Kinemage of the C-alpha trace (Angstrom):
@kinemage 1
@onewidth
@group {chain A} dominant
@subgroup {mainchain}
@vectorlist {calphas} color= white
{ca met a 1} P 24.204 65.062 -74.252
{ca leu a 2} L 24.379 65.668 -77.992
{ca ser a 3} L 21.391 67.678 -79.290
{ca phe a 4} L 20.559 68.612 -82.891
{ca ser a 5} L 18.890 71.792 -81.697
{ca ser a 6} L 22.149 73.013 -80.238
{ca ser a 7} L 24.435 71.873 -83.037
{ca lys a 8} L 24.765 73.467 -86.457
{ca ser a 9} L 26.988 70.742 -87.941
{ca phe a 10} L 27.587 67.042 -87.548
{ca thr a 11} L 29.883 64.512 -89.237
{ca thr a 12} L 31.426 61.254 -88.186
{ca ala a 13} L 34.686 61.980 -86.406
{ca lys a 14} L 37.748 59.870 -86.785
{ca gly a 15} L 38.332 57.624 -83.834
{ca phe a 16} L 34.678 57.739 -82.708
{ca pro a 17} L 34.621 55.510 -79.573
{ca asn a 18} L 33.266 51.980 -80.158
{ca leu a 19} L 30.384 52.686 -82.624
{ca his a 20} L 29.288 49.035 -82.601
{ca ser a 21} L 28.456 49.285 -78.948
{ca leu a 22} L 25.812 51.943 -79.665
{ca ser a 23} L 23.471 49.258 -81.026
{ca asn a 24} L 23.329 47.673 -77.567
{ca pro a 25} L 21.726 50.031 -75.033
{ca phe a 26} L 22.892 47.852 -72.163
{ca ser a 27} L 26.526 47.756 -73.152
{ca asp a 28} L 29.057 48.920 -70.582
{ca ser a 29} L 30.681 51.026 -73.243
{ca ile a 30} L 27.484 52.919 -74.136
{ca ser a 31} L 28.435 56.014 -72.200
{ca leu a 32} L 29.510 58.519 -74.768
{ca arg a 33} L 31.930 61.061 -73.451
{ca leu a 34} L 33.263 63.501 -75.956
{ca asn a 35} L 36.046 65.795 -74.916
{ca pro a 36} L 35.627 69.472 -75.807
{ca pro a 37} L 38.306 69.293 -78.549
{ca thr a 38} L 36.310 66.495 -80.256
{ca ile a 39} L 33.091 68.594 -80.258
{ca leu a 40} L 34.981 71.490 -81.808
{ca asn a 41} L 36.195 69.171 -84.561
{ca leu a 42} L 32.614 68.002 -85.231
{ca arg a 43} L 31.389 71.556 -85.675
{ca ser a 44} L 34.029 72.285 -88.281
{ca lys a 45} L 32.549 69.897 -90.853
{ca ser a 46} L 30.263 70.724 -93.808
{ca leu a 47} L 26.757 69.354 -93.021
{ca gln a 48} L 24.430 72.260 -92.175
{ca ile a 49} L 20.863 71.936 -90.839
{ca thr a 50} L 19.145 75.054 -92.144
{ca ala a 51} L 15.508 74.267 -91.233
{ca ile a 52} L 13.949 71.512 -89.170
{ca asp a 53} L 10.703 71.644 -91.272
{ca ala a 54} L 12.423 71.568 -94.669
{ca ala a 55} L 10.612 69.653 -97.431
{ca gln a 56} L 11.610 66.008 -97.425
{ca pro a 57} L 12.325 63.914 -100.565
{ca tyr a 58} L 8.989 62.104 -100.099
{ca asp a 59} L 6.941 65.344 -99.987
{ca tyr a 60} L 5.314 64.690 -103.384
{ca glu a 61} L 2.634 67.354 -103.023
{ca thr a 62} L 5.221 70.105 -102.719
{ca gln a 63} L 7.174 68.716 -105.662
{ca leu a 64} L 4.072 68.541 -107.875
{ca arg a 65} L 3.060 72.068 -106.969
{ca thr a 66} L 6.533 73.329 -107.876
{ca gln a 67} L 6.415 71.511 -111.206
{ca phe a 68} L 2.909 72.847 -111.912
{ca asn a 69} L 3.935 76.441 -111.280
{ca lys a 70} L 6.812 76.045 -113.750
{ca ser a 71} L 4.595 74.510 -116.453
{ca asn a 72} L 1.627 75.884 -118.370
{ca asn a 73} L 0.283 72.399 -119.073
{ca leu a 74} L -2.569 70.733 -117.205
{ca lys a 75} L -3.641 67.160 -116.622
{ca ile a 76} L -7.306 67.181 -117.627
{ca ala a 77} L -9.735 64.300 -117.123
{ca ile a 78} L -12.733 64.365 -119.467
{ca ile a 79} L -15.782 62.539 -118.121
{ca gly a 80} L -18.051 61.740 -121.062
{ca phe a 81} L -16.032 61.176 -124.216
{ca gly a 82} L -18.752 61.581 -126.834
{ca asn a 83} L -18.701 64.004 -129.766
{ca phe a 84} L -18.265 67.124 -127.666
{ca gly a 85} L -15.665 65.584 -125.357
{ca gln a 86} L -13.606 64.462 -128.348
{ca phe a 87} L -14.064 67.877 -129.943
{ca leu a 88} L -12.516 69.611 -126.912
{ca ala a 89} L -9.825 66.956 -126.435
{ca lys a 90} L -8.330 67.690 -129.861
{ca thr a 91} L -7.556 71.271 -128.862
{ca phe a 92} L -6.353 70.296 -125.383
{ca val a 93} L -3.848 67.840 -126.851
{ca lys a 94} L -2.802 70.312 -129.540
{ca gln a 95} L -1.861 72.819 -126.836
{ca gly a 96} L 0.274 70.242 -125.018
{ca his a 97} L -2.011 69.294 -122.137
{ca thr a 98} L -2.213 65.741 -120.808
{ca val a 99} L -5.721 64.425 -121.422
{ca leu a 100} L -7.397 61.471 -119.729
{ca ala a 101} L -10.891 60.251 -120.579
{ca his a 102} L -13.646 58.039 -119.216
{ca ser a 103} L -17.039 57.198 -120.679
{ca arg a 104} L -19.704 54.516 -120.443
{ca ser a 105} L -18.975 53.507 -124.034
{ca asn a 106} L -15.607 52.131 -125.063
{ca tyr a 107} L -13.623 54.805 -126.906
{ca val a 108} L -10.183 53.228 -126.562
{ca asp a 109} L -9.394 53.325 -130.282
{ca val a 110} L -10.727 56.855 -130.763
{ca ala a 111} L -8.783 58.087 -127.745
{ca arg a 112} L -5.567 56.499 -128.960
{ca lys a 113} L -5.838 58.292 -132.305
{ca leu a 114} L -6.341 61.613 -130.507
{ca gly a 115} L -3.427 61.079 -128.118
{ca val a 116} L -5.716 60.604 -125.105
{ca ser a 117} L -5.425 57.985 -122.359
{ca phe a 118} L -8.776 56.210 -121.980
{ca phe a 119} L -9.879 54.558 -118.719
{ca gln a 120} L -12.909 52.275 -118.577
{ca asp a 121} L -12.910 52.366 -114.767
{ca pro a 122} L -13.377 55.805 -113.135
{ca his a 123} L -11.356 54.644 -110.118
{ca asp a 124} L -8.307 54.117 -112.308
{ca leu a 125} L -8.742 57.537 -113.868
{ca cys a 126} L -9.062 59.318 -110.516
{ca glu a 127} L -5.928 57.591 -109.238
{ca glu a 128} L -4.026 59.447 -111.966
{ca his a 129} L -4.754 62.588 -109.905
{ca pro a 130} L -5.868 64.996 -112.651
{ca glu a 131} L -5.710 68.680 -111.794
{ca val a 132} L -8.967 69.338 -113.666
{ca val a 133} L -12.033 67.109 -113.990
{ca leu a 134} L -14.182 68.218 -116.935
{ca leu a 135} L -17.761 66.932 -117.153
{ca cys a 136} L -18.887 66.530 -120.783
{ca ser a 137} L -21.879 64.305 -120.118
{ca ser a 138} L -25.416 65.041 -121.296
{ca ile a 139} L -27.588 67.299 -119.164
{ca leu a 140} L -29.906 64.434 -118.230
{ca ser a 141} L -27.104 62.102 -117.059
{ca thr a 142} L -24.911 64.668 -115.276
{ca lys a 143} L -26.228 63.961 -111.784
{ca ser a 144} L -25.733 60.194 -111.954
{ca val a 145} L -22.320 60.549 -113.606
{ca leu a 146} L -21.080 62.985 -110.968
{ca lys a 147} L -22.213 60.806 -108.082
{ca ser a 148} L -20.497 57.769 -109.600
{ca leu a 149} L -17.031 59.339 -109.306
{ca pro a 150} L -14.794 58.266 -106.374
{ca phe a 151} L -13.951 61.695 -104.942
{ca gln a 152} L -11.775 60.110 -102.244
{ca arg a 153} L -9.248 59.062 -104.903
{ca leu a 154} L -8.763 62.604 -106.159
{ca arg a 155} L -6.412 65.181 -104.721
{ca arg a 156} L -7.758 67.757 -102.339
{ca asn a 157} L -9.023 70.965 -104.023
{ca thr a 158} L -9.314 69.342 -107.474
{ca leu a 159} L -10.911 71.731 -109.976
{ca phe a 160} L -14.289 70.567 -111.340
{ca val a 161} L -15.561 72.126 -114.571
{ca asp a 162} L -18.718 71.581 -116.606
{ca val a 163} L -19.601 72.586 -120.170
{ca leu a 164} L -23.376 72.126 -120.063
{ca ser a 165} L -25.737 74.361 -122.021
{ca val a 166} L -27.545 75.293 -118.801
{ca lys a 167} L -25.676 76.707 -115.845
{ca glu a 168} L -27.741 76.997 -112.657
{ca phe a 169} L -28.414 73.258 -112.650
{ca pro a 170} L -24.735 72.131 -112.598
{ca arg a 171} L -23.814 74.975 -110.244
{ca asn a 172} L -26.301 73.833 -107.616
{ca leu a 173} L -25.429 70.181 -108.211
{ca phe a 174} L -21.703 70.815 -107.718
{ca leu a 175} L -22.271 72.796 -104.536
{ca glu a 176} L -24.476 70.037 -103.109
{ca thr a 177} L -22.348 67.057 -104.151
{ca leu a 178} L -18.655 67.966 -104.242
{ca pro a 179} L -16.467 68.137 -101.131
{ca ala a 180} L -16.064 71.654 -99.771
{ca glu a 181} L -12.337 71.639 -100.619
{ca phe a 182} L -12.931 71.206 -104.364
{ca asp a 183} L -12.920 74.179 -106.717
{ca ile a 184} L -15.867 74.803 -109.064
{ca leu a 185} L -15.842 76.514 -112.460
{ca cys a 186} L -19.052 76.551 -114.531
{ca thr a 187} L -18.500 77.190 -118.244
{ca his a 188} L -20.396 77.093 -121.516
{ca pro a 189} L -18.596 77.145 -124.847
{ca met a 190} L -21.293 78.726 -127.039
{ca phe a 191} L -20.302 76.520 -129.974
{ca gly a 192} L -19.932 72.886 -130.872
{ca pro a 193} L -18.310 70.472 -133.326
{ca glu a 194} L -20.333 71.894 -136.215
{ca ser a 195} L -20.172 75.640 -135.536
{ca gly a 196} L -16.575 75.428 -134.295
{ca lys a 197} L -15.142 73.130 -136.954
{ca asn a 198} L -13.259 75.984 -138.639
{ca gly a 199} L -11.812 77.428 -135.433
{ca trp a 200} L -12.994 79.115 -132.262
{ca ala a 201} L -11.928 82.678 -133.041
{ca gly a 202} L -14.618 85.166 -132.058
{ca leu a 203} L -16.939 82.523 -130.595
{ca pro a 204} L -18.259 83.302 -127.086
{ca phe a 205} L -17.098 81.318 -124.071
{ca val a 206} L -19.129 81.986 -120.904
{ca tyr a 207} L -17.749 81.161 -117.457
{ca asp a 208} L -18.538 81.690 -113.780
{ca lys a 209} L -15.929 81.165 -111.047
{ca val a 210} L -18.372 79.649 -108.581
{ca arg a 211} L -15.795 78.579 -105.990
{ca ile a 212} L -12.059 79.069 -106.471
{ca gly a 213} L -9.820 78.924 -103.407
{ca asn a 214} L -7.913 82.035 -102.397
{ca asp a 215} L -4.600 80.379 -103.083
{ca glu a 216} L -2.000 81.215 -105.720
{ca phe a 217} L -1.841 77.626 -106.975
{ca arg a 218} L -5.623 77.231 -107.287
{ca met a 219} L -6.164 80.600 -108.940
{ca ala a 220} L -3.341 79.898 -111.396
{ca arg a 221} L -4.852 76.509 -112.269
{ca cys a 222} L -8.215 78.124 -113.046
{ca ser a 223} L -6.546 80.789 -115.178
{ca lys a 224} L -4.587 78.155 -117.117
{ca phe a 225} L -7.763 76.291 -117.980
{ca leu a 226} L -9.531 79.447 -119.160
{ca asp a 227} L -6.441 80.365 -121.147
{ca ile a 228} L -6.992 77.281 -123.323
{ca phe a 229} L -10.013 78.973 -124.874
{ca ala a 230} L -8.544 82.469 -124.833
{ca arg a 231} L -5.544 81.227 -126.855
{ca glu a 232} L -7.925 79.894 -129.507
{ca gly a 233} L -9.434 83.360 -129.898
{ca cys a 234} L -12.685 82.846 -128.005
{ca arg a 235} L -14.564 85.901 -126.785
{ca met a 236} L -14.342 85.380 -123.022
{ca val a 237} L -17.532 86.424 -121.195
{ca glu a 238} L -17.722 86.230 -117.402
{ca met a 239} L -21.274 86.245 -116.020
{ca thr a 240} L -23.275 84.510 -113.319
{ca cys a 241} L -25.042 81.242 -113.999
{ca ala a 242} L -28.430 82.921 -113.479
{ca glu a 243} L -27.655 85.596 -116.068
{ca his a 244} L -26.493 82.963 -118.534
{ca asp a 245} L -29.702 80.946 -118.268
{ca lys a 246} L -31.819 84.053 -118.737
{ca tyr a 247} L -30.013 84.992 -121.950
{ca ala a 248} L -29.664 81.410 -123.212
{ca ala a 249} L -33.403 80.774 -122.986
{ca gly a 250} L -33.995 83.649 -125.380
{ca ser a 251} L -31.220 82.692 -127.773
{ca gln a 252} L -30.047 79.091 -127.656
{ca phe a 253} L -33.368 77.462 -126.739
{ca ile a 254} L -35.305 79.462 -129.338
{ca thr a 255} L -32.624 78.697 -131.935
{ca his a 256} L -32.929 74.958 -131.302
{ca thr a 257} L -36.724 75.212 -131.313
{ca met a 258} L -36.878 76.979 -134.676
{ca gly a 259} L -34.320 74.587 -136.150
{ca arg a 260} L -36.429 71.594 -135.155
{ca val a 261} L -39.650 73.233 -136.371
{ca leu a 262} L -38.108 73.887 -139.786
{ca glu a 263} L -36.739 70.340 -139.888
{ca arg a 264} L -40.239 68.950 -139.271
{ca phe a 265} L -41.552 71.393 -141.883
{ca gly a 266} L -39.290 69.712 -144.420
{ca leu a 267} L -37.136 72.612 -145.529
{ca glu a 268} L -35.212 71.666 -148.693
{ca ser a 269} L -32.603 73.358 -150.830
{ca thr a 270} L -33.566 74.662 -154.282
{ca glu a 271} L -31.771 76.081 -157.313
{ca ile a 272} L -32.882 79.622 -156.449
{ca asn a 273} L -31.942 79.801 -152.760
{ca thr a 274} L -31.663 83.299 -151.334
{ca lys a 275} L -29.116 84.150 -148.641
{ca gly a 276} L -31.883 84.244 -146.061
{ca tyr a 277} L -33.075 80.805 -147.102
{ca glu a 278} L -29.507 79.483 -146.934
{ca thr a 279} L -29.353 80.786 -143.364
{ca leu a 280} L -32.444 78.759 -142.486
{ca leu a 281} L -30.962 75.647 -144.101
{ca asn a 282} L -27.774 76.113 -142.072
{ca leu a 283} L -29.863 76.488 -138.922
{ca val a 284} L -31.564 73.172 -139.605
{ca glu a 285} L -28.212 71.518 -140.280
{ca asn a 286} L -26.640 72.852 -137.079
{ca thr a 287} L -29.517 71.825 -134.812
{ca ala a 288} L -30.489 68.539 -136.476
{ca gly a 289} L -27.171 66.984 -135.471
{ca asp a 290} L -27.869 67.496 -131.759
{ca ser a 291} L -29.710 64.831 -129.807
{ca phe a 292} L -33.245 65.343 -128.564
{ca asp a 293} L -31.895 64.784 -125.032
{ca leu a 294} L -29.930 68.011 -125.404
{ca tyr a 295} L -33.012 69.919 -126.549
{ca tyr a 296} L -35.113 68.376 -123.788
{ca gly a 297} L -32.459 69.316 -121.234
{ca leu a 298} L -32.453 72.916 -122.468
{ca phe a 299} L -36.184 73.007 -121.779
{ca val a 300} L -36.404 71.117 -118.480
{ca tyr a 301} L -33.312 72.482 -116.719
{ca asn a 302} L -33.723 76.148 -117.660
{ca asn a 303} L -36.444 77.864 -115.658
{ca asn a 304} L -36.803 80.531 -118.349
{ca ala a 305} L -37.475 78.132 -121.242
{ca met a 306} L -41.227 77.717 -120.666
{ca glu a 307} L -41.770 81.473 -120.750
{ca gln a 308} L -39.858 81.733 -124.023
{ca leu a 309} L -41.842 78.878 -125.571
{ca glu a 310} L -45.123 80.567 -124.623
{ca arg a 311} L -43.926 83.872 -126.054
{ca leu a 312} L -42.947 82.124 -129.288
{ca asp a 313} L -46.382 80.539 -129.542
{ca met a 314} L -48.094 83.888 -128.896
{ca ala a 315} L -45.904 85.583 -131.507
{ca phe a 316} L -46.819 82.959 -134.112
{ca glu a 317} L -50.528 83.327 -133.383
{ca ser a 318} L -50.188 87.103 -133.575
{ca ile a 319} L -48.595 86.874 -137.031
{ca lys a 320} L -51.362 84.542 -138.219
{ca lys a 321} L -54.062 86.919 -136.999
{ca glu a 322} L -52.341 89.881 -138.590
{ca ile a 323} L -51.949 88.319 -142.031
{ca phe a 324} L -55.444 86.799 -142.103
{ca gly a 325} L -56.912 90.051 -140.818
{ca tyr a 326} L -55.199 91.992 -143.579
{ca met a 327} L -56.468 89.548 -146.195
{ca his a 328} L -59.998 89.780 -144.779
{ca arg a 329} L -59.974 93.583 -144.977
{ca leu a 330} L -58.929 93.488 -148.639
{ca tyr a 331} L -61.588 90.908 -149.361
{ca arg a 332} L -64.324 93.023 -147.782
{ca lys a 333} L -63.106 96.129 -149.587
{ca gln a 334} L -63.464 94.405 -152.950
{ca leu a 335} L -66.975 93.209 -152.112
{ca phe a 336} L -68.464 96.201 -150.364
{ca glu a 337} L -67.295 99.427 -151.969
{ca asp a 338} L -69.363 102.443 -151.005
{ca glu a 339} L -71.311 104.453 -153.592
{ca gly a 340} L -68.459 106.922 -154.020
{ca gly a 341} L -66.053 104.160 -154.896
{ca leu a 342} L -65.435 102.235 -158.034
{ca gly a 343} L -68.218 99.797 -157.338
{ca val a 344} L -68.216 96.131 -158.132
{ca ser a 345} L -69.808 94.567 -161.207
{ca lys a 346} L -71.949 91.488 -160.845
{ca asp a 347} L -70.007 89.907 -163.647
{ca lys a 348} L -66.663 90.526 -161.949
{ca lys a 349} L -65.168 87.505 -160.215
{ca val a 350} L -63.747 88.075 -156.796
{ca gly a 351} L -60.409 86.666 -155.602
{ca gln a 352} L -60.154 83.358 -153.800
{ca lys a 353} L -60.139 82.950 -150.032
{ca leu a 354} L -58.023 80.396 -148.203
{ca leu a 355} L -59.691 78.451 -145.444
{ca his a 356} L -57.909 76.851 -142.509
{ca gly a 357} L -57.283 73.629 -144.383
{ca gly a 358} L -55.705 75.429 -147.321
{ca ser a 359} L -58.665 74.897 -149.732
{ca ala a 360} L -59.442 77.752 -152.127
{ca leu a 361} L -63.019 79.086 -152.188
{ca glu a 362} L -64.525 81.346 -154.869
{ca leu a 363} L -67.598 83.490 -154.270
{ca pro a 364} L -70.279 83.295 -157.055
{ca ser a 365} L -71.487 86.500 -158.695
{ca asp a 366} L -75.002 86.285 -157.261
{ca thr a 367} L -73.601 87.018 -153.817
{ca leu a 368} L -72.467 90.485 -154.849
{ca pro a 369} L -74.503 93.427 -153.488
{ca pro a 370} L -76.631 95.240 -156.148
{ca asn a 371} L -75.714 98.854 -156.983
{ca gly a 372} L -72.974 98.863 -154.379
{ca ala a 373} L -75.377 98.216 -151.504
{ca ala a 374} L -73.531 96.803 -148.563
{ca arg a 375} L -74.777 93.430 -147.472
{ca glu a 376} L -72.991 90.358 -146.178
{ca pro a 377} L -72.946 87.366 -148.525
{ca pro a 378} L -74.990 84.484 -147.085
{ca ser a 379} L -72.756 81.641 -145.973
{ca glu a 380} L -74.843 78.969 -147.713
{ca thr a 381} L -74.089 80.468 -151.133
{ca val a 382} L -70.371 79.786 -150.762
{ca lys a 383} L -69.240 76.671 -152.533
{ca gln a 384} L -65.815 75.076 -152.885
{ca thr a 385} L -63.983 75.423 -156.159
{ca pro a 386} L -63.155 72.022 -157.663
């Protein structure tokens, strides 16, 4: 009996006995008897079986992995193609990566101009088998967007990345929602379309490798994605999601809060702007362009934000008390000098005092203590200056 396991070579021999009869298992001529010389001739031919488990032509996964290892380019799917998604896509395309996009709004024309393939149906996008799925949705919509994706249409161990301004929220959401085989990378580019319009050099990029498989292919894919930002000159900062949220509450959230306060205050440019004042105007400009949903998300989904807001309120009240207290001490000093001091003349008018509403009050001369005697001016003698 002819066995592949016992034969290293096989070709069709000349004069092979009645090959047509092999298609009929009940043919009288089915018995195949090869003389020893014929077997020796078969083994002298060129076909060699080197491994029974060799990769077959239809083994696409092996072929794609080989191609990926030879290339530095990624196929990145951006979910949420608003301002920030488009902002990142420009750099991705510039570096030669293949970029796909999906969003609730129709950005077909915008995507075409950027060199991005836009898909209105997330199923169609996932069937393109991107190596990286990048969530660029708002903080408030991230959960619903993530759960709307057909994970079953993606390749096993697809890398999921987020770029939200809070980190513990997406980390926990990914771990709860994504299949266990998927990789997770939480990132936060600490810049946006406005602050990064002139380049990313020196701007911080925070990341946390939450779950990356211990496999050469998966680790290389993660490194290639991070290298996108490193090549642009970003200052790469690796820290846990908890550490990020602690620091961000004291920096990013307070920055957005002060920017919105100054915007409500009505800060305007003048002809005599100082550098410090220009800084405040730039702060208003940078934060005013962000949606209130972003600011609300920074507050709701960062456990440290409430503490920072309370500290800010206490600091403001402390400054108010300090400045009004200082003014009150000067006011009393002018009114109630001791006998060894300069004294105060009855005819001398005392400075004005600002009340809570901003009205200026002037104390009449008859409220001044005679001969420097210390006595409090009666409240009913105080009248408002017209």
